[in-house]
N, C-alpha and C positions, 0 to 999 in steps of 0.2 A: 635240187632243192632250190626253191625260190625264196628270196629274202627281200623284204621291202627296202626301199631306199633309205627310209628312216633308220632301220636297224643297221644296215650297212654303214650309213653315215655315222651313227653313234659309235660303232666299232672303230672306224677310221679315226674319229675324234679322240677316242680313248687311247688308241695306239699312238697317235700323233702326240698327245699330251705326255704319255709315258716316254716316248723317244726324246721329246724336247726337254723334259725334266732330267732325264738321264744324261743327255749331252751337256747340260749345264754344269755337271760335275767333272767334265773332262779337263785335263790340265791345258794351260795356255803357255806355250814356250815363250820365254822372255825375248823381247825385241821384235816380236811379230804381231801384226794387227789382228791376226786370227789364228786359231789353233785347231786342234782335232775336233772341236765341238761345232765348227762352222757347218759342214755338210749335214751331219745328223740333225742339227737345229733347223736348218732350212727344210730338210725332209719332214721333220716333225711338224713344222709350221704349215707346210703344204698339205700334209695329211689332215691337220686340224681344220684348215680352211675348206678343203674339199669335202670333208665329213660334215662340217656345219652346213655347207651349201646343199648337200644331199638331204640332210634332215629338213631344212627349210623348204626345199622344192617338193619333197614328199608330203609335208604337212599342207602346203598350198594346193597341191594336186588333189589331195583327199578332200579338202574343203570345197573346191570347185566341182568335183565329181560327186560329192556327197556319198562316198563309199567308205567303208571301213574294212578293208581286206585284212586277213590274218597277217601277223608279222612274219610268220614262217610257214611255208607250205611246201610239200614235196612235189617236184616237177613230175608229171605223169611219165615222161620219157625215161626217168631214172628207174622206173619199174620194169623196164625192158633190158635185155642183154645189150642191145645196140646203144642204149643210153648209159649203161653202167661201164661198158668197156673203156671209153676214154678216161673215165675217172680212175678206174683200176690201173690203166696204163700209166697215168701220171705218177701214181704211187710206186709202181714197179720201176719207172725211170728214175725217180728220186733215189730209191735204194740202189739201182744200178750205178748211178753216178757216184754214190758214196762208196760202194764196194769195188767198182772197176776202174775209176778214174786214176787211181794211183798206179795201176799196172799199164793201162792202155792210153791214159792221158785224157785230159778234159775234152779236147777237141774231138777226138775219135769217138768217145762215149756220147758226147753231146750230139754230134752229127747223126750217128746211128740211132740214138734214142729219139731225137726230134723227127727224123724221117719216119720211124715206125709210128710215132704218135700222129703225125699228119696223115699217114696212110690209114690209120685207124678211124680218123674222122672223114675219110673218103676224099682226100685230095688226090690228084693224079700223082703218079710216081715222079715225074719230072718236077712238078711244083713242090712236092714234098722234099725232094732232095735239094732243090735250089733254096727253099726257105730254111731248111735245116742248116745248110752250109752258111748262108748269109747270117742267120741268127746266131749261130755258134761263133763265127768270126767276129761279129759285132760285140758279143759278150766278152770274147777273148780280148779284143782291142780295148774295150771299156775297163775291164777289171785288171788284166795283166799289163796293158799298155799305159792307160791313164792313171789308174788308181794304184798300180804296182802291187796288186794282190798276187802272190805266188801260186798260180794254178798248176796242177800236176801236168807234166808234159808226157809222161809215160814213154811210149814208143818213139815219140818225136823229141826226145831229150837232146840230141845233138843238132837237130834241125832248127828248133825255135829257141 
């Protein structure tokens, strides 16, 4: 599906505004210059700025090209099995992460799932595995290490 930049920007703008307003209600612990609302507020602000820039650039591009494409159109490749397979694969992998991560662990499920996804979009086996390992470890470091989000360890319970 193809969406114009103006529509994508408007969606990002709305989501950013929602995140920013929601974060404003987060509590601020006493004695600290910032609280739980800092990161979501910055993300919401970034989404609003990026969304606004997308809307403006799309409007300017339409004026100079003097075209009025439809706001939403179906990509012709999505009418083929080759185009639909990666989309379906993402949905299956999300469900797999939800259902299997508790047993096998985030890292194991993520590495296997991303490898399969990259193979689906026709990357080489070595590239797929390397990107899957690097991406999974980066996400683990970011969420479990920096943000202290307790990701399921599954089979790696005693190792990590």
